C-alpha positions as a Markdown table, in Angstrom:
| # | Residue | x | y | z |
|---|---|---|---|---|
| 1 | Met | -89.5 | -181.2 | 51.0 |
| 2 | Ile | -86.7 | -179.8 | 48.9 |
| 3 | Leu | -86.2 | -177.0 | 51.4 |
| 4 | Ala | -86.0 | -179.5 | 54.3 |
| 5 | Gly | -83.3 | -181.5 | 52.4 |
| 6 | Asp | -81.3 | -178.4 | 51.6 |
| 7 | Leu | -81.5 | -177.1 | 55.1 |
| 8 | Arg | -80.4 | -180.5 | 56.5 |
| 9 | Met | -77.4 | -180.5 | 54.2 |
| 10 | Leu | -76.5 | -177.1 | 55.5 |
| 11 | Asn | -76.8 | -178.4 | 59.0 |
| 12 | Leu | -79.5 | -175.8 | 59.9 |
| 13 | Leu | -82.5 | -178.1 | 60.4 |
| 14 | Met | -83.0 | -181.6 | 62.0 |
| 15 | Lys | -79.5 | -181.9 | 63.1 |
| 16 | Asp | -80.2 | -185.1 | 65.1 |
| 17 | Ile | -81.4 | -187.0 | 62.0 |
| 18 | Pro | -78.8 | -188.4 | 59.6 |
| 19 | Ala | -78.6 | -186.7 | 56.2 |
| 20 | Ala | -79.1 | -190.0 | 54.4 |
| 21 | Val | -82.4 | -190.5 | 56.0 |
| 22 | Ile | -83.7 | -187.1 | 55.1 |
| 23 | Ile | -82.4 | -187.5 | 51.5 |
| 24 | Arg | -84.1 | -190.9 | 51.1 |
| 25 | Asn | -87.4 | -189.7 | 52.5 |
| 26 | Thr | -87.5 | -186.5 | 50.4 |
| 27 | Arg | -86.5 | -188.2 | 47.2 |
| 28 | Ile | -89.6 | -190.3 | 47.4 |
| 29 | Trp | -91.9 | -187.2 | 47.6 |
| 30 | Ile | -89.9 | -185.4 | 44.9 |
| 31 | Asn | -90.3 | -188.3 | 42.5 |
| 32 | Ala | -94.0 | -188.6 | 43.3 |
| 33 | Ala | -94.5 | -184.9 | 42.5 |
| 34 | Val | -92.6 | -185.2 | 39.2 |
| 35 | Ile | -94.8 | -188.1 | 38.2 |
| 36 | Met | -97.9 | -186.1 | 39.0 |
| 37 | Ile | -96.7 | -183.1 | 37.0 |
| 38 | Val | -96.0 | -185.3 | 34.0 |
| 39 | Leu | -99.3 | -187.2 | 34.2 |
| 40 | Ser | -101.4 | -184.0 | 34.6 |
| 41 | Gly | -99.5 | -182.5 | 31.7 |
| 42 | Ile | -100.3 | -185.4 | 29.5 |
| 43 | Phe | -104.0 | -185.1 | 30.3 |
| 44 | Met | -104.0 | -181.4 | 29.7 |
| 45 | Leu | -102.1 | -181.9 | 26.4 |
| 46 | Ala | -104.6 | -184.5 | 25.3 |
| 47 | Ala | -107.4 | -182.0 | 25.8 |
| 48 | Val | -106.1 | -179.3 | 23.4 |
| 49 | Ala | -103.4 | -181.1 | 21.4 |
| 50 | Ile | -103.9 | -179.4 | 18.1 |
| 51 | Lys | -103.9 | -175.9 | 19.7 |
| 52 | Leu | -100.6 | -176.6 | 21.6 |
| 53 | Tyr | -98.9 | -178.4 | 18.7 |
| 54 | Tyr | -98.5 | -175.1 | 16.9 |
| 55 | Asn | -97.7 | -173.0 | 19.9 |
| 56 | Val | -94.0 | -172.0 | 20.1 |
| 57 | Phe | -94.3 | -171.1 | 23.8 |
| 58 | Phe | -95.5 | -174.6 | 24.7 |
| 59 | Leu | -92.5 | -176.1 | 22.9 |
| 60 | Val | -90.1 | -173.8 | 24.8 |
| 61 | Lys | -91.9 | -174.7 | 28.1 |
| 62 | Met | -91.5 | -178.4 | 27.4 |
| 63 | Ile | -87.8 | -178.1 | 26.5 |
| 64 | Ser | -87.3 | -176.0 | 29.7 |
| 65 | Leu | -89.1 | -178.6 | 31.8 |
| 66 | Val | -86.9 | -181.4 | 30.4 |
| 67 | Leu | -83.7 | -179.4 | 30.9 |
| 68 | Gly | -84.7 | -178.3 | 34.4 |
| 69 | Leu | -85.5 | -181.8 | 35.5 |
| 70 | Gly | -82.3 | -183.1 | 34.0 |
| 71 | Leu | -80.3 | -180.5 | 35.8 |
| 72 | Phe | -82.2 | -181.0 | 39.0 |
| 73 | Tyr | -81.6 | -184.8 | 39.1 |
| 74 | Trp | -78.0 | -184.5 | 37.9 |
| 75 | Leu | -77.0 | -181.8 | 40.3 |
| 76 | Arg | -79.0 | -183.2 | 43.2 |
| 77 | Ser | -77.6 | -186.7 | 42.8 |
| 78 | Ala | -74.0 | -185.4 | 43.0 |
| 79 | Val | -74.8 | -183.2 | 46.0 |
| 80 | Tyr | -76.8 | -185.9 | 47.8 |
| 81 | Cys | -74.1 | -188.6 | 47.3 |
| 82 | Arg | -71.6 | -186.2 | 48.8 |
| 83 | Ala | -73.8 | -185.3 | 51.7 |
| 84 | Ala | -74.6 | -189.0 | 52.4 |
| 85 | Gly | -70.8 | -189.7 | 52.7 |
| 86 | Arg | -70.5 | -191.8 | 49.5 |
| 87 | Trp | -68.2 | -189.4 | 47.7 |
| 88 | Ile | -65.5 | -191.5 | 46.2 |
| 89 | Gly | -63.2 | -188.6 | 45.1 |
| 90 | Phe | -61.9 | -187.8 | 48.6 |
| 91 | Ser | -60.6 | -190.0 | 51.3 |
């Protein structure tokens, strides 16, 4: 889904479909996948909470996940708004 949105913004795939439609449809699937990742992580954490609490690598992994998702949503929102024609900075 992410690849389809990126290739559409590069005008390499699905040229007859507007970019806003592709962006809207892929955003739904991306958000659903992120929700599933978080929910499965919560259940896995609940199973071995004490073991993971003292694991430094788990902490680094969670911090990286939060930073990665933040960067993903921040960067994608700027690019998607520009691709959909709602960029205010230029006229």
